[in-house]
C-alpha positions in Angstrom: 30.0 -2.1 32.1 27.2 -4.2 33.6 24.6 -1.2 32.9 25.8 -1.2 29.3 25.2 -5.1 28.8 21.4 -4.5 30.4 20.6 -1.7 28.1 22.0 -3.7 25.2 20.0 -6.8 26.1 16.7 -4.9 26.7 17.2 -3.2 23.2 17.7 -6.6 21.5 14.6 -7.7 23.4 12.7 -4.7 22.2 13.7 -5.1 18.8 12.7 -8.9 18.7 9.3 -7.9 20.2 8.9 -5.3 17.6 9.8 -7.8 14.7 7.3 -10.3 15.9 4.6 -7.8 16.1 5.2 -6.6 12.5 5.2 -10.3 11.1 1.7 -10.8 12.3 0.4 -8.3 10.3 2.1 -9.8 7.3 0.8 -13.4 8.1 -2.7 -12.2 8.3 -5.2 -15.1 7.2 -6.5 -14.5 3.8 -9.8 -14.7 4.7 -9.3 -11.6 7.0 -7.5 -10.0 4.2 -10.2 -10.4 1.3 -13.1 -9.7 3.7 -11.5 -6.6 4.9 -13.0 -4.2 2.2 -14.9 -3.8 -1.3 -12.2 -4.3 -3.9 -12.0 -3.1 -7.3 -10.2 -4.4 -10.4 -6.4 -3.3 -10.5 -5.1 -1.7 -13.5 -1.4 -1.5 -12.6 0.3 -4.6 -10.7 1.9 -3.2 -7.5 4.1 -6.3 -7.3 5.2 -8.1 -10.4 7.6 -10.6 -8.5 4.8 -12.6 -7.5 3.8 -13.4 -11.0 4.0 -17.1 -12.2 6.6 -18.3 -14.5 5.5 -18.7 -17.9 3.2 -16.8 -20.5 1.4 -14.1 -18.6 -1.3 -11.9 -19.6 -3.4 -9.6 -17.4 -7.0 -9.6 -17.6 -8.1 -6.7 -19.5 -10.7 -4.5 -17.5 -13.2 -3.0 -19.6 -14.2 0.4 -19.1 -17.6 -0.6 -17.9 -16.0 -2.7 -15.2 -13.7 -0.1 -13.7 -16.2 1.1 -11.3 -17.6 -2.5 -10.0 -16.7 -3.5 -6.5 -16.2 -7.0 -5.2 -17.2 -7.8 -1.5 -15.9 -11.2 -0.1 -18.0 -12.3 2.9 -16.8 -14.9 5.7 -19.7 -17.1 4.8 -18.3 -18.0 1.5 -20.0 -15.4 -0.8 -18.7 -12.5 -3.2 -21.0 -9.8 -4.0 -20.0 -8.0 -7.2 -21.8 -4.6 -7.3 -22.0 -3.1 -10.8 -21.0 0.5 -11.0 -22.9 3.2 -12.7 -21.1 2.2 -15.9 -22.8 -0.9 -17.2 -21.4 -3.2 -19.9 -25.0 -4.5 -20.8 -28.3 -2.6 -20.3 -29.7 -5.9 -18.7 -27.1 -5.9 -16.0 -28.7 -5.7 -12.5 -27.2 -3.6 -9.7 -25.4 -6.8 -8.1 -24.6 -10.3 -8.4 -23.7 -13.0 -5.6 -21.4 -15.9 -6.1 -20.0 -18.6 -4.0 -16.4 -19.0 -3.4 -14.0 -21.1 -1.4 -10.3 -21.1 -0.6 -7.7 -23.9 0.3 -5.3 -22.4 2.3 -2.4 -25.4 1.7 -2.9 -25.4 -1.9 -3.6 -21.6 -2.6 -6.7 -22.5 -4.6 -9.6 -20.1 -4.9 -12.5 -21.4 -6.6 -15.3 -18.6 -7.8 -18.6 -19.8 -9.0 -17.0 -23.0 -10.0 -13.9 -21.6 -11.8 -10.6 -22.6 -10.1 -7.7 -20.2 -9.7 -4.3 -20.1 -8.0 -3.8 -16.9 -5.4 -0.2 -15.8 -5.9 -0.5 -12.6 -3.6 -2.7 -11.7 -1.0 -2.3 -8.5 1.1 -4.4 -5.3 2.1 -3.0 -3.4 -0.9 -3.6 -6.3 -3.7 -5.1 -9.5 -4.1 -3.7 -11.4 -7.1 -5.0 -14.5 -8.5 -4.4 -16.9 -11.6 -6.3 -18.8 -14.2 -4.3 -21.1 -16.1 -5.7 -21.6 -19.8 -4.4 -23.7 -22.4 -4.1 -22.8 -26.1 -2.4 -23.8 -29.1 0.8 -22.3 -28.1 0.9 -24.2 -24.5 -0.4 -23.0 -21.2 -0.7 -19.5 -20.4 -1.7 -17.6 -17.1 -4.5 -14.9 -17.0 -3.5 -12.7 -14.0 -6.5 -10.9 -12.3 -5.6 -8.0 -9.9 -8.1 -6.5 -7.1 -7.0 -3.5 -5.3 
């Protein structure tokens, strides 16, 4: 009986350690997530449950933007590399912008424009721009995947 109690206690301890190890990945710092890879505009929302309430519309990705990549760097810059499909003949190969992120308020500022981050993980980075219209406020949702 005493041996079974020890096995049960060790099993519970192992399960507890396993759960804590998994939580660490989920709680990665946002900066680690967005600097982990080159992102592209997402065309399908992988998690609609994180959308804000209200009037939502996804950013309509143009055909010429689908092959663009975004690389966020730890120094507060993001480099947009324009793919082979160009929206404008005058477009260069890349553009560097400044960004900042306030962890407490979830405010992301890219080139002076303020967004609210509603989801950040290795599969999807979702941020929202609140716009005002004659019919009230609406949310433009941007997806990077």
